[in-house]
N, C-alpha and C positions, 0 to 999 in steps of 0.2 A: 587449528583445524579448519579446512575450507568449508564454505557453506554447503557444498555438495555432500560432504561426509558428515556434517553435523545435522542437516535437515533432510538430506536425500539418501541417507545410507540404506534405508529400507528398500528403496527402488533399486539401488545399486546391487544389493544382495539378491533381489529377485531376478535381475537381469543376469547376474553371474550364474545362478542356478539354472536359468533357462539356457544360457549359452553352453553350459556343461552338458545338459541333457540333449540339446540339439546337435552337439558334436557327434554323438553316438547315433543319432537318427540320420542326419545328412549334414556333413561338415559345413557346406556353404551356407546353411541356414543360420549359422551364428552371426552372419552379417546383420540379421534383424536386431538381436540384442545389442550388437556393437553400435548400430545406427541410433538406437534408442539411448544408449549410454552417451553418445556424443551430443544428443539433444539435451540430456540432463546436465552435461557440462555447460552447455550454452544457457539453459534455463536458470541454473543456480549460480550464475555469475554475479559478482558483487563488486562492481567498479567503485573506485574512490570518487567522491563528489566534494566540491568546494562551495560552501554556501556564500552568498553575497556578503560583502563587508557591511557591518552595521553602521547606521548613521544616527547621530543624536536627534532625538525627537521623532524618530520614525521607526515603527515596528514593521519588519518585513514578514510576510507569510510565504514560505517556500513550498513548492509542491511536495506532497508526501509520497508521490508515486510517479513512475514513468508511464506515459500513455497519452491518450487523446481526450481532451476536454469535451464532454458531451452535454453539460448543462452548467450555467452560471446564473447568478442573480439573487435577489432577496427572497427569503422564505420565512415562514414561521417554524421555528425549531423548538421541539418540546423537551428534549433530553437535557440540554445544558442551559441554553439561553431562555427557554420557556417564553419565546416571543420572537420578534424580528431578528434575523441574522442574515449574513451573506454566505452563499453556498457555492462551492465548486465541485462538480462531479467528474471523475477521471476514469475512463475505461482502459483496462490493461488487457492487451492481447497476449496469447501464449509466447509471443516473440519479444515482449517487453521485459526489462529488468523488473523483478518482482519483490525486491527488497524495499521496504517502506521506511520513511524517515519523518521525523517530527517537523511540522511546519515552523514552529517557534522554539526558542530555548525556554526553559522553565522547569517546573516540577509537575510530574504526573500526579494528578489529584484523584483520578478514578479510572478504572478499567472494568469492563463488563462484557461478558459473552452472552449473546442471545440466540437461541436455536431458531430455526426457520426452514424455509423451502430452499430448493436449489434451481431456481429459474435462471434463464439467461441473464447475465449481469447487465446487458445493455438495454433491457426493456424498462419502461418507466416505473413499474411497480416493484422491481427487484429490491431497491434499497429499503423498502418498508416491509417486505414479506420474506426475504431471504435470510439465511443464517448470517450473523454479523457480529463484529466486535467493536466496542466503543473504547476510545482512548481520549481522555481529557488532559490537556496540558495548559498550565497557567503560569504567568509571571506577573510582576508588579504593574505592567502596562497593558497586558492583553491576555486573552485566553482563547482556546479553540477546541473544537471537537473533531476528532478524526474517526471515521467509520470504515472499517474493513468489511467488505461485503463479498460473500462467496457467489459463485456462478454455477453453470452446468458442469464445467470441468474443474474449476477451483472449489473443491468441496472441503477445504480446510484453510483457515487463516491462523497464523502463528503470531502471538504477541510476546515480545521479548522484554517488555517493561512492566513495572508494577507501581502501585500507588506509593508516593513518597520518593520516587526516583528522580534525580536531577538530570536534565538533558541539555545538551547544546543544540542550537538550531541545526537542522539537517542530520542529526544523529539517528542511527538505525533504531527502529522501534518494532519491526515485525516483518513478516513475509506472507505472501499470498501465493498459493500453489496452483499454477496452470490456468491463468486467465480469470479475471474478476473485475470489480470496480471499487473505487474509494470515493468517499465524500469528505469534504472539509467544511465545517461551519465556523464562521468568524464573526466578530462583532458587527453590528448593523452599520457602523460608520466606516467600515473597511472599504477602501477603493480597490475594486477588482481590476487586475492587470492582464487578464487573459480573456479569450473569447471562445465560444463553441467552435470546435474544429482545430484548435491549437494543439500542438504537441508540446508536452512538458517533461522535464527531467527532475526526478526526486532529489531534493536537497539543493537544487541550483536555480530552477525557474521560479521567479517571484510571481505568485498568483494573486497577491493582495498586499496592500500596505495601509498602515493606519498611523496618523499623527497623534502625538501625545505631548503634554507639557513637561 
């Protein structure tokens, strides 16, 4: 089943009913739901992605989302690392692919949904006050925290994984609906490979790398 009809079927049903009603009011008005349906087809697209080839002694962190990098750098993170970590924040516009992917291969050790506000995802305080979902992935060499954050339009985040689930790097983990932002927290010795303003692709763009023995 396509992503549109698994995650967007409610919207499709509403548009179908609207088109049916508008046909009896004024036939040309069905162009409105048809246009919106075409946008849904575009929004719920799910392109294939190819993660970078692994290299011995090097852990790659790939982007969990398509979009624009709005912040990078060291921060104190309290949920997973409880101290220093490296962070990358990515803003997704309604035109970006909204399927999310895991930055590293490993096991999902924790997921948690936290209620909150619905402020614009690009403002500085949004990650700490908006509704969000936490996903922790760990392997023998590294661990990371992915945070799905809702915005004004994106009032729902979808998590497709659960604790104990094994993942390959770049595998699909969730969906964010109609614009939002994501944050990735990585170990403090991670070398960040992107800068503010860069465009990234989920499952393909390397946002950080970490050496291990």
